[in-house]
C-alpha positions in Angstrom: 19.7 25.9 35.7 22.1 23.1 34.9 24.3 23.1 31.8 23.7 20.1 29.6 26.1 18.9 27.0 25.1 16.6 24.1 26.5 15.7 20.7 23.1 16.2 19.0 20.0 18.0 20.2 16.8 16.8 18.6 13.7 19.2 18.8 10.4 17.3 19.0 9.2 13.9 20.2 7.1 13.1 17.2 7.6 10.3 14.8 10.7 11.9 13.1 12.3 13.1 16.3 11.7 9.8 18.2 13.0 7.7 15.2 16.1 10.0 14.9 16.9 9.6 18.5 16.4 5.8 18.4 18.5 5.4 15.3 21.4 7.6 16.6 21.3 5.8 20.0 21.5 2.4 18.2 24.8 3.6 16.8 26.1 4.8 20.1 25.8 8.5 19.2 24.8 10.6 22.2 21.7 12.7 21.7 19.0 14.4 23.7 15.4 15.0 22.6 13.4 17.9 24.0 9.6 18.5 23.7 7.6 21.6 24.4 5.4 19.6 26.8 6.3 18.0 30.1 4.9 14.6 29.1 4.8 12.1 26.2 1.4 11.5 24.4 -0.5 8.5 25.7 -2.6 8.5 22.6 -1.6 8.0 18.9 -0.3 10.8 16.8 -0.4 9.0 13.5 -2.9 6.6 11.9 -1.5 5.1 8.7 2.1 3.8 8.9 3.5 3.6 5.4 6.1 1.1 4.2 9.0 3.5 4.3 8.4 4.0 8.0 8.3 0.3 8.6 11.7 0.1 6.8 13.0 2.5 9.4 11.7 0.4 12.1 13.3 -2.6 10.5 16.6 -0.8 10.5 16.2 -0.5 14.4 15.9 -4.2 14.5 13.6 -7.0 13.3 12.1 -7.2 16.8 11.1 -3.5 16.6 9.5 -4.0 13.2 7.6 -7.2 14.4 6.5 -5.2 17.5 5.0 -2.7 15.2 3.1 -5.3 13.3 1.9 -6.9 16.6 0.4 -3.7 17.9 -1.1 -2.5 14.6 -4.2 -3.2 12.5 -3.5 -5.1 9.3 -4.1 -3.3 6.0 -6.9 -5.7 5.1 -9.0 -4.3 8.0 -8.5 -0.6 7.0 -11.5 -0.8 4.6 -13.1 2.0 2.8 -13.9 5.7 3.2 -17.7 6.1 3.3 -19.4 9.4 2.4 -22.8 10.1 4.0 -25.1 13.1 4.4 -24.8 12.7 8.2 -23.2 10.3 10.6 -26.4 8.3 10.5 -27.6 9.7 7.1 -27.8 8.3 3.6 -24.7 6.9 2.0 -23.6 8.9 -1.0 -20.7 6.7 -1.9 -17.6 4.8 -0.8 -14.1 4.2 -2.1 -11.3 1.8 -1.3 -8.7 3.6 0.7 -5.4 3.2 2.5 -4.0 1.1 -0.4 -6.8 -1.5 -0.2 -7.7 -1.3 -3.9 -6.2 -4.3 -5.7 -4.1 -2.2 -8.0 -2.8 0.0 -5.2 -2.2 -3.0 -3.0 -0.1 -4.7 -5.7 2.0 -1.6 -6.2 2.6 -1.4 -2.5 3.6 -5.1 -2.3 6.0 -4.8 -5.1 7.7 -1.7 -3.8 8.9 -2.9 -0.3 9.5 -5.9 1.8 7.5 -4.2 4.5 3.7 -4.1 4.9 1.6 -1.0 5.4 -0.5 -0.9 8.5 -2.6 1.3 10.9 -1.6 2.2 14.5 -5.0 3.1 15.6 -4.2 2.7 19.3 -1.2 3.9 21.3 1.9 2.5 19.7 5.0 4.8 19.7 8.8 4.7 19.4 9.0 5.5 23.1 8.6 1.7 23.6 11.7 1.0 21.5 14.9 -0.1 23.2 17.4 0.2 20.4 20.2 -2.2 20.7 23.6 -0.5 20.5 25.6 -1.1 17.3 28.9 0.2 16.0 28.6 3.5 14.3 29.6 3.5 10.7 32.4 6.0 10.1 33.9 6.7 6.7 37.3 8.2 6.2 37.6 11.0 3.6 
């Protein structure tokens, strides 16, 4: 088995691990991501992408943020949760969800410059090619 040296080892290729690797790489910090599987998922692992996540994508570059919006379903199309007695049964009730209620939507719009959206198909950070930038180092 070969010895591998890296500055930072990231365990897991989920949203947090992938974002961490992309952000570190964008600052030129060497890192390695490992996963328990021998492949990356070809299907989504998240549905709703909140505004804070979109702010992180914006930190990777406006092109990355815009790519997310291009691949996703807009919040207006997320709709409602419907409760039924069976898949084809009587509807018991429905409620606005995913921030689509007018009061919830207003709160979201006021809290961030980024929009909330749904990645209901394969859209992951493995498509991101973070542009290198100078690492911020602070002297103590």
